[in-house]
C-alpha positions as CSV (number, residue, x, y, z in Angstrom):
1,X,-3.2,-55.9,112.2
2,X,-0.2,-54.2,112.9
3,X,-1.6,-51.6,115.0
4,X,-4.7,-52.8,117.5
5,X,-7.9,-52.2,116.6
6,X,-10.4,-50.6,118.2
7,X,-14.4,-49.5,117.1
8,X,-16.6,-47.3,118.8
9,X,-20.6,-47.1,118.4
10,X,-22.6,-44.8,120.5
11,X,-26.1,-43.1,120.4
12,X,-23.8,-39.7,121.0
13,X,-25.0,-37.7,118.1
14,X,-23.5,-35.3,115.4
15,X,-24.1,-32.4,117.9
16,X,-21.7,-32.6,120.3
17,X,-17.8,-33.5,120.3
18,X,-18.8,-36.5,122.9
19,X,-18.1,-39.4,120.3
20,X,-14.6,-37.8,119.4
21,X,-14.1,-36.8,122.9
22,X,-14.1,-41.1,123.2
23,X,-11.9,-41.5,120.2
24,X,-9.2,-39.2,121.3
25,X,-9.2,-40.9,125.0
26,X,-8.3,-43.9,123.4
27,X,-5.6,-42.3,121.0
28,X,-3.9,-40.7,123.9
29,X,-3.8,-44.1,125.9
30,X,-2.9,-46.1,123.0
31,X,-1.5,-43.5,120.1
32,X,-0.8,-46.8,117.8
33,X,-4.5,-47.7,117.9
34,X,-6.5,-47.9,114.9
35,X,-9.7,-46.5,116.2
36,X,-12.9,-46.7,113.6
37,X,-16.2,-45.0,114.5
38,X,-18.8,-47.4,113.1
39,X,-21.7,-44.8,114.1
40,X,-22.6,-42.1,116.4
41,X,-26.2,-41.9,115.0
42,X,-27.9,-44.8,116.8
43,X,-31.2,-43.7,118.0
44,X,-30.8,-42.2,121.6
45,X,-31.4,-44.5,124.5
46,X,-32.1,-47.3,121.9
47,X,-30.4,-50.4,123.6
48,X,-31.9,-52.5,120.8
49,X,-30.8,-50.7,117.6
50,X,-27.5,-50.4,119.0
51,X,-27.2,-54.1,119.9
52,X,-28.8,-55.0,116.3
53,X,-26.2,-52.8,114.5
54,X,-23.0,-53.4,116.4
55,X,-24.2,-57.2,115.6
56,X,-23.9,-56.4,112.0
57,X,-20.8,-54.8,112.1
58,X,-18.3,-57.0,114.5
59,X,-18.1,-60.0,111.9
60,X,-16.5,-57.8,109.1
61,X,-14.1,-56.0,111.3
62,X,-10.7,-57.1,112.5
63,X,-10.3,-58.7,115.8
64,X,-10.1,-56.2,118.2
65,X,-11.6,-54.2,120.6
66,X,-15.2,-53.0,120.3
67,X,-16.5,-50.4,122.5
68,X,-20.6,-49.6,122.3
69,X,-22.3,-47.0,124.4
70,X,-26.0,-46.8,124.5
71,X,-26.3,-46.4,128.0
72,X,-29.5,-44.9,129.5
73,X,-28.6,-46.2,132.6
74,X,-25.2,-44.6,133.0
75,X,-24.2,-43.9,136.6
76,X,-26.9,-46.3,138.3
77,X,-25.9,-49.8,139.4
78,X,-26.0,-51.4,136.0
79,X,-22.2,-52.5,135.7
80,X,-19.7,-52.0,133.0
81,X,-18.1,-54.8,131.6
82,X,-15.4,-56.4,129.2
83,X,-16.8,-59.1,127.6
84,X,-13.9,-61.6,125.7
85,X,-15.8,-64.0,122.8
86,X,-14.4,-66.4,121.0
87,X,-13.1,-64.9,117.8
88,X,-10.5,-63.2,120.0
89,X,-12.3,-59.7,120.6
90,X,-13.2,-57.4,123.6
91,X,-16.4,-56.2,123.6
92,X,-16.9,-53.3,126.1
93,X,-20.0,-51.1,127.5
94,X,-22.7,-51.5,129.9
95,X,-24.6,-54.8,131.3
96,X,-27.7,-53.6,129.6
97,X,-28.1,-56.4,126.9
98,X,-26.2,-54.3,124.5
99,X,-23.7,-56.4,123.7
100,X,-24.8,-59.7,123.8
101,X,-25.7,-60.0,120.2
102,X,-22.5,-59.2,118.7
103,X,-20.8,-61.9,121.3
104,X,-23.0,-64.4,119.6
105,X,-22.1,-63.2,116.2
106,X,-18.4,-63.8,117.1
107,X,-18.8,-67.2,118.5
108,X,-20.2,-66.4,121.5
109,X,-19.0,-64.7,125.2
110,X,-16.3,-66.9,126.7
111,X,-15.2,-64.8,129.8
112,X,-17.1,-61.5,131.2
113,X,-15.5,-59.1,133.9
114,X,-16.7,-56.4,136.0
115,X,-15.1,-53.4,135.3
116,X,-13.9,-52.0,138.7
117,X,-10.1,-51.3,138.8
118,X,-9.9,-47.3,138.8
119,X,-6.5,-47.8,137.4
120,X,-7.8,-48.3,134.1
121,X,-10.3,-45.6,134.3
122,X,-9.8,-41.4,133.8
123,X,-9.0,-39.9,136.9
124,X,-12.3,-38.1,137.5
125,X,-15.1,-40.9,136.6
126,X,-18.8,-38.6,136.0
127,X,-21.7,-40.2,136.8
128,X,-22.9,-39.2,133.3
129,X,-20.1,-40.0,130.7
130,X,-18.7,-43.4,131.2
131,X,-17.9,-43.3,127.5
132,X,-15.4,-41.3,128.1
133,X,-14.6,-42.0,131.6
134,X,-14.4,-45.7,131.8
135,X,-15.2,-47.4,128.3
136,X,-12.6,-45.6,126.2
137,X,-9.7,-45.7,128.8
138,X,-10.6,-49.6,129.1
139,X,-10.6,-50.2,125.5
140,X,-7.1,-48.2,125.1
141,X,-5.5,-50.5,127.8
142,X,-6.5,-53.8,126.4
143,X,-5.3,-52.4,123.1
144,X,-2.1,-52.2,124.6
145,X,-2.2,-55.7,125.8
146,X,-3.4,-55.1,129.6
147,X,-5.0,-58.7,130.3
148,X,-9.0,-58.9,131.0
149,X,-8.5,-60.2,134.4
150,X,-6.9,-56.8,135.3
151,X,-9.9,-54.9,134.9
152,X,-12.2,-56.5,137.6
153,X,-14.0,-59.8,138.6
154,X,-15.3,-62.1,136.5
155,X,-18.8,-62.4,136.4
156,X,-20.7,-65.7,135.1
157,X,-21.9,-65.4,131.8
158,X,-25.4,-66.5,132.6
159,X,-25.7,-63.3,134.9
160,X,-25.2,-60.9,131.9
161,X,-28.4,-58.8,131.4
162,X,-30.0,-60.5,127.9
163,X,-31.7,-58.5,125.2
164,X,-35.2,-59.4,124.7
165,X,-36.0,-59.7,121.0
166,X,-39.4,-61.2,119.6
167,X,-39.7,-64.2,118.3
168,X,-41.1,-66.1,115.3
169,X,-43.5,-69.0,115.4
170,X,-44.3,-71.1,112.1
171,X,-48.0,-72.4,111.6
172,X,-49.4,-74.3,108.8
173,X,-50.0,-71.6,106.0
174,X,-48.9,-68.5,108.7
175,X,-45.8,-67.1,109.4
176,X,-46.5,-65.0,112.9
177,X,-43.4,-62.8,113.9
178,X,-42.6,-58.8,114.8
179,X,-40.4,-56.1,114.2
180,X,-37.0,-56.2,115.7
181,X,-35.9,-53.0,114.5
182,X,-36.3,-50.5,112.0
183,X,-32.8,-49.3,110.4
184,X,-31.7,-45.8,108.6
185,X,-34.0,-46.5,105.1
186,X,-37.1,-47.4,107.2
187,X,-36.2,-50.9,106.2
188,X,-38.8,-53.0,108.9
189,X,-36.3,-56.2,109.7
190,X,-38.7,-59.0,111.2
191,X,-38.1,-62.0,113.5
192,X,-37.0,-65.2,111.5
193,X,-35.6,-65.7,107.8
194,X,-36.5,-67.4,104.5
195,X,-36.3,-70.8,106.3
196,X,-39.3,-69.6,108.9
197,X,-41.1,-68.4,106.2
198,X,-41.0,-71.7,103.7
199,X,-41.7,-73.8,106.5
200,X,-44.7,-71.9,107.1
201,X,-45.7,-71.2,103.7
202,X,-43.7,-73.5,101.4
203,X,-41.6,-73.0,98.5
204,X,-41.8,-69.0,97.4
205,X,-40.6,-68.0,93.9
206,X,-39.7,-64.5,93.5
207,X,-42.9,-62.2,93.0
208,X,-44.9,-64.6,94.8
209,X,-47.8,-62.3,96.3
210,X,-48.0,-62.6,100.5
211,X,-50.2,-60.8,102.8
212,X,-48.6,-59.2,105.7
213,X,-51.3,-58.1,108.4
214,X,-50.1,-56.0,111.5
215,X,-52.1,-53.7,113.8
216,X,-52.1,-50.1,112.4
217,X,-51.3,-47.5,114.6
218,X,-54.5,-47.3,116.3
219,X,-55.0,-50.8,116.7
220,X,-57.1,-51.7,113.4
221,X,-55.5,-54.7,111.5
222,X,-54.2,-53.4,108.4
223,X,-53.3,-56.2,105.7
224,X,-50.6,-55.3,102.9
225,X,-50.2,-57.4,99.8
226,X,-46.0,-57.3,99.4
227,X,-44.6,-59.6,96.6
228,X,-41.5,-62.1,97.8
229,X,-38.8,-60.7,95.8
230,X,-34.8,-60.6,96.1
231,X,-34.0,-57.0,95.5
232,X,-35.4,-53.8,95.7
233,X,-34.8,-52.8,91.7
234,X,-37.5,-55.8,91.2
235,X,-40.5,-53.7,92.1
236,X,-41.1,-50.1,90.8
237,X,-40.2,-46.9,92.9
238,X,-42.5,-46.5,95.5
239,X,-43.4,-50.2,95.7
240,X,-43.2,-52.6,98.8
241,X,-41.5,-56.1,98.9
242,X,-40.4,-58.7,101.5
243,X,-36.8,-60.0,100.9
244,X,-34.5,-61.6,102.5
245,X,-31.5,-59.2,103.9
246,X,-27.6,-59.1,104.0
247,X,-27.9,-60.8,107.2
248,X,-30.6,-63.4,106.4
249,X,-33.2,-61.9,107.9
250,X,-36.7,-61.1,106.8
251,X,-37.3,-57.5,106.0
252,X,-40.4,-55.4,104.8
253,X,-38.9,-52.2,102.3
254,X,-40.2,-49.7,99.9
255,X,-38.2,-49.1,97.0
256,X,-36.4,-45.9,97.3
257,X,-38.6,-45.3,100.1
258,X,-39.5,-46.0,104.1
259,X,-41.4,-48.9,104.6
260,X,-41.4,-48.3,108.4
261,X,-42.8,-44.8,108.0
262,X,-45.0,-45.9,105.3
263,X,-46.6,-48.8,107.2
264,X,-46.2,-47.0,110.5
265,X,-44.3,-50.0,111.9
266,X,-41.9,-49.9,114.5
267,X,-40.2,-52.5,117.5
268,X,-42.4,-55.2,118.3
269,X,-45.3,-54.6,116.5
270,X,-46.6,-58.1,115.6
271,X,-47.1,-59.2,112.0
272,X,-48.5,-62.0,110.1
273,X,-47.3,-63.4,107.0
274,X,-49.6,-65.7,104.9
275,X,-49.8,-65.9,100.7
276,X,-52.5,-63.5,99.6
């Protein structure tokens, strides 16, 4: 791109001007930047939601600087960091697991720096708004061409905080998975993809009825019969389906409804899938 590119993702919400302030800081330091706000409505304090959303977006963005702020530990000992990826992007945010999935989607992290040099931060850094005071100005200076090494000491990549996600296990006749994320439509994203499902259950044709078992809100086992389908419109409005989402993950959805709300499914809830 002719102009440097900066994206911003946060949980700042729509009521307050926090997200716009961060964009304004970037533009005040790097007026030529093209600033794209990915979202400001990540669920408050939900680091995993931010990490999954950022990872979904970055492969489709121009190479640039990507700021992410979901930071319940703001002002504590957690480090502000900048991470360079194999594709050439730099991710800026807190070292709380927020950036790792996105780095992996961009070829992996190749260098990480703690942000310590006050020359690239706002003159007054508060303990409650590092998005404005640290992350946005650092992103702007990176967009202006300041080398990554200027911001602070290198951090061994193995020392970066990792986000813990549920795993998936294939067993004869059963896929043992769990809820990773519930998106804004209420679509329930599960660990694993079609390859793991087929490994556990064999080839599955569209329309094959599957049984998903998971603990209900009170802990009682609950089983729902759900067809495997390729897209929402293959089932009646209000019906459930299991499908492969746009990132290759298994997902339970309700056509024109919220599967998460209907099934009371939330992050980390275990889900067992068998043939019905």
